[in-house]
N, C-alpha and C positions, 0 to 999 in steps of 0.2 A: 540419656543413653549412657550406660558406663561402658569400658572397654576391658573390664577385668577378664573377659574370655581370651585375650590375647596378652600374653607374658614377654614374648620374643619378636613382637612387631612394633613397628613406630606406632605409638598410639594416636596420633591425628590421621595417619592412613588408616588405622583401624575403626575410627569414629566414623570416617567419610565412607569408609565400606559398608559399615553397619546402616548408614545411612541410606545407602544404595538398596542393601537388602530390605529396609523397612519400607522404603518406598515401592517396591516392587510386592512384596507381600500385602501392604496397606491396598493395593490395587487388585488384590484377590489371586496374585500368582503365588507360585514356591521360588525361594530364592535361596541360595546355599552359599558359602565359601566353599572352595573346592581345591584337590590336586597339592601341590606342593606347599601352599602356604599352611595348609593343615597339617599336612606330614611333618614340618618343619618345626610348628609348634609342638607337637607331641614328641619330637626329638631334642627340643629344647635350642634349636638352631634360628640364628638371626633370620627374619624374614624381610624380604627387600621388595616384593611385590603381591599382589592378591589377585586371584582369579576369581570369578562368580559364574554360576550355573543357576539357570532359571526356568521354570516352564512357559514363561513369556518368550512369544516368537521376536525377533527382530524388530519389527515394525512397531510392536507394543513397546518395546524397550525404548526405541526411538521417541514415541509420543509421551513419555514419562519423563524424560530429562531434557533440560535445555543446551546441554552440550555433548553430544554423540559424535564418534568418529566410525564410519562403517568400515571397520578394518577387514573384516572378513565375512560379509554379509551372507553372501551365498553360501556359507558352511555355517550360519547361524552366530557368527560372532560380531559383537560392537565394542567399542570402547567409550565408556562412560567417563568423563571428567567430573569429577566431584571435587571440590575444595582444595583443587590444584595438583591431585593424583588421578593416574589413568588406573581404570578397571576394566579388565577384559570381561565381558559379561557375553556368555553363550548359551543359546536355548538348549535344554536337553535333546539329545540325538542320539542317532543311531547311524552307525557307517556301514559301508559295504562296497565292493568293486576296487580293491587297491590295485589298480593296473600297473602302476610303476612301483610297487613295493613300498610304498611312502605315503602317499596320499589318496584319501576316499574319492572315489568318482561319483559314489551315491551317498546323499545325506538325508535322514529323515527326521522330522522333528518328532518327539513325544513327549507324553506327559509325566512319565515314572521316572523318576530320579534312579532307580535302581537301574533300570534300561540304560540310561545314559552311564553311569560307573560301569556298567557291563563292558563298554568299549574301550576302557582305559589300561594302560599297559601293565602297572603293576599294583599289588593290591595296597601297599602303602599310598598309591597316588589315586586310590579309588574311594576315598574317605569324603564326605560332604558333612558341613557344619552350618546349621541353622544360626539364626540372629543371635540367640539367647545362649547357644554353646551346645545345642543338642546335636548329636553326631549320627549319621547315618552311614554305616559299614557292613554291608551286605557280604564281604568277601573276606573278612577277617584280617582288615589292614593292619589294625590297632594290635590286634595279637601278633602279627608278624613283625611288627615294629619293635616289639617287647623281645621277641625271640631274635632280633637282628638277622632277618631274614628276607632276601628279594625273591617276590615270587609272582609269577604271571597271574593276571585275572584270567579265569578260563584256563583252555587247553594253550601251553605254552606254545606249541608248533603254529598255533593259527595267530596267536598275537604277533608272533615274529615274521610269519608269511606277509601278514597285513604290511609290517613296517619292519623293514630290517634294520634300520637306525637302533630299534628298542635293543637289540643283541649288545651292542656298545653302550647304550644307556644302562643296560643290566650290570655289567662290568664297572661302568663309572660310578654307579651307586653302591656297589659293593665295596669299591675300592674306597670313595669318600667317605660313607659312612661306617667303613668296616665291618660290613654284614657279610654273611655267608649266601650262597645262591642256591635255592631249592632245589633237590636232585631233579624233579620232573621239568623245571625250568632249565638247567642247565643242559639236560639231555635234550631238550627241545632246540635250544640254541645249536647245539653242535649239529642237529639234524638239518636246521634251517640257515647254516652259515652262508653257505652259496650265495644267499640271498642279497648278501653286502655288496656284489658287484653291481648291483642296480643303484646303489646311493653314493650321490655326489660327494665327491673325495672334501669339498669345502664341510660338508655335515659330518663326516667321519673325523675331520681336522679338529672341531670345534668339540667334540666329544672327548678327545683324546687331549685336548687342551684343559678341559675341565679338570679331568681326571689326574694330570701331571701337576695341575695346580694344588690338588688337594693334599690333606696331612700325610697319605700312605700311597704314594705313587707305585711303590715296588709291589704293593699288593695287587695294585690293577696292571701291573705290567706283568706279573707272574701268571695271572689269570687270561691275560691276553695270549700268552706264550703257550698257556696250556689246552687254551681252546682252538688255537690256531685260526681264529677270527681274522688278523691282518693278514694273512695270506689270501683272503678271499676278496679283499677291497679292489676296486677298480684299478688301482696302482699300489700292489702290495708292498707293504711296510716290512722290511727285512729284520724284524727285531727278534725273531728266533734265533738270530745269530750273536745277539749281543752276548757280552760277557757279564756275567751276574757280579763277579767282584768289582766290575769298575762302576756299578751302579750304587754301592752301599750309603755313599755319602750325598745320594739325589736332593734328598730334603734340606741340604744347607745350601742349596742354590736357589737364584729366583727361577720364575717359570721359564724365561726363555733360554737360560742357561741350560735348563733339565734337558731341553731337546739337543743341545751341544752335546751333554755328555751321552744322550743315546746314541747319537749319530758316531761319536767318537767310541763308544763300547761295542758298535758292530764294525769298526774299522773300516768306515767307507771313506773315500776321497773325497776331497773337496768337491771335485768334478762330479763324482756321481750323486753326492750328496745335493749339489745345486739342481741338478736334473729332479731329483726327488722332491725338493722343497717345493719346485716349480709347480709339479705336478700335485702336490697336496694343498696347492693353492695359498702358501704363507705370503705375506705382505713380502715386497720388494725388500724394505729395510730389514725386517726379521730375516730373510732369506740371506742377505749379503752379511749380516751379522754374524750367522752360523758358519756360513762358508768361509769368511775371514778368519774364522776361529781356527777352523780345520786347517786352514793353509798356514796359521801360525804355527800350530803344533807342529805340522810336519817340516817345515823350513827350520823351526829352532831345533827340533831334534837332530835334523841332517848337518845345520853348521855347527851345533854342540859337538857331534861326533868326530866332525873334520878337525875342530878345536883341540878335542881331547886327545884324539890320535896324534896331533901334532906337539902335544905338551908331553908326551911320555920320552924321556930321554934316559940314558943309563944313569946320568948323574941324579936327575931329580923328578919328581913326581908333581911339582906344585903347579897348580892351577892357575892358568893365565887369565887373569880377571879381566884384564884390559882387552884382549882378543874378544872376550865373551860382551863386555859391555859396548863394544864396536858393532859386534854382531846384533846385539839388542837393538841398537837404535836404528840399525838399518831397516829392521823390522818394523820398528816405530814409525818410520819414514813411510814404509811400503804402506802399512795395514792400519797406523793409526793407534794412539792412546787408548781408545775405547776398547779394541780390541786386545791391546796388552793386560789392561784389567780384567777381562773376560779370562783370558789365557791363566792368568794367577788364580782366580777363584776356582777355574777346574784343575790347576795343578794342585790345588790344597784339598781338593776333594777326591782325586784319582789315587790310588794305592800305586806305589812306585813300581811294584811289581808288574803293573798293568802294561808297561811298556817293553817290557823285558830286555833293558839294557843291561851292559855290563857294568859292574859297580862303579869303574872309573868314569865312564859317561854318565851314570847316573848322579855322580858327585858334581859334575860340570854343570848338569841341568840343576840339581838343587841348589849350587852356588848362584846359579842366575836367577833362579826364583828368590833367593834370600835377597840378593842386591838390586832386583829389577825395580822397585818403587823408588829407590834413590836413583839410579840412572834415568827413569822416566821424569823424575821431577828435575833434575840436571838438565835434561835435552830441551830446554825453552823454544826451540825452533824445529819444529818436525814437517812444517809445509813449505813449499815454495813460495806462495803467496805471502809469508810471514817474512821472507828476506828482505832486508833494507836495500833491494837494488832490484830493478826490472829487466826484462829481456830485452826492452828498447834501449834500456841504457847501456847494456852491454854492448848491443849491436854497434850503437853510434861510438863507445870506447874503443872497441876493437878495430872499428872503420871496415867491416866486412859484412856482408848479407846474412840473413838469418838462414837457418839449416839444421839438419840433425845436431851440428856441434853446439847449439845455443842449449836446447833441452839437455844434453849431456853435460855443459857447463854448470847449469842452474842446479843440477842434481849433486854435482861434486861439491859445488858451495855450500849446499844444504848440509850434506854429510859433514863437511869440514866445520860448519858453525854448530850441527848438532852435536857432535862429538866434542867440542870444546877446543878445537884446534885453531881457530880465529874467531875474532868477536863478530858480532851482526851488525857492521858499520859498513856503509857504502863505500868508503875509500879503499879499506881494507879488502873488501870483497872485489874491487876493482884491481887491485894490486896482485890477489891470488889469482883472478882470472889471467892476468898478463903473465904470470909467473908460469901457471899451467901450460898457456898456449905456446909460450917460448921454449919451454922445456919439450915441448911436443914436435 
């Protein structure tokens, strides 16, 4: 067997996929590659997995292979392990009774590949390919790929009624592939968009993540805004209020920070963003990263505005670098160096006009961004646990019981070390603590 049929797939995976197909056809069944792998081969995109479809029923597939996992056997799907690769093999089927607007309640096995392809979402995903490269394309998927067009199989309203998530998949494909959406498909999506309220937010988030990670997220965001889809989800996404000027540099950012830019462009507070990110089922790590980023932006702009206001005198308009440095270090201590790095990435992406600051305040913000990496590097200690003194040592040295004073003292010592006022040495820290206590 050769694998020349596949130019964009791992050749070993393609070889073992062909072995699975050959085993099925040698036993008298039909078998094809189908869906995303065929589409991506025709588009010249890298292929990471392969799905197969066959006329054989699950029990017949299981009987032909030594290593099979019954992943979705009630819907006709098993996973065949061949040569260390996993291949989902699904029996030709029709579907009906989409009670939850997502999954079929009734599945019927059929013997005609065209009937199976008829149940699929878009023409580009309804192309099957046989062992030696012959393709079955009853709905014009190849022509739509050449025309750069996302088009539903059959009536768009029916496809979207069956599974509301297909509407977001439609826009995701159009965004990632830089395709247009066929007129009737777009019209059907608008008419059925209320069906998105039945879809779990986790599913919605995954589709949006794939779109944002693509090469042209602005295209997808524009289509989402124009379609009004995100206002119809269980937890509405307020992207209709985002400011387009803020998003122009989004492709310069890594994926998670693209979410941060979106949240900031909607001018959401960290508290509102926190609630939304929980509802959209983000992991705690990602949620906190984005919330801290918004907190940093708010606090830095506030403190910089105060410093800039204090800097203006009749005699001078010199920027107070030292006040800015200490303000930056306070943020480092509270929110961490990772958040500092995230904020700098966003600062370099956002146009200065987005914040609407006065020229004098904006100069201070620009000065902060210019020197921030140096200040961060100089602040070798920004966590209490890295101080060369413990709370117990302070309690013993001061000969007084613990209490609120202890936490406040540790924070003061950390601020002093981080700013370079005193070295991080135990004896010096004790002396500083005694000095502060005696002055109070």
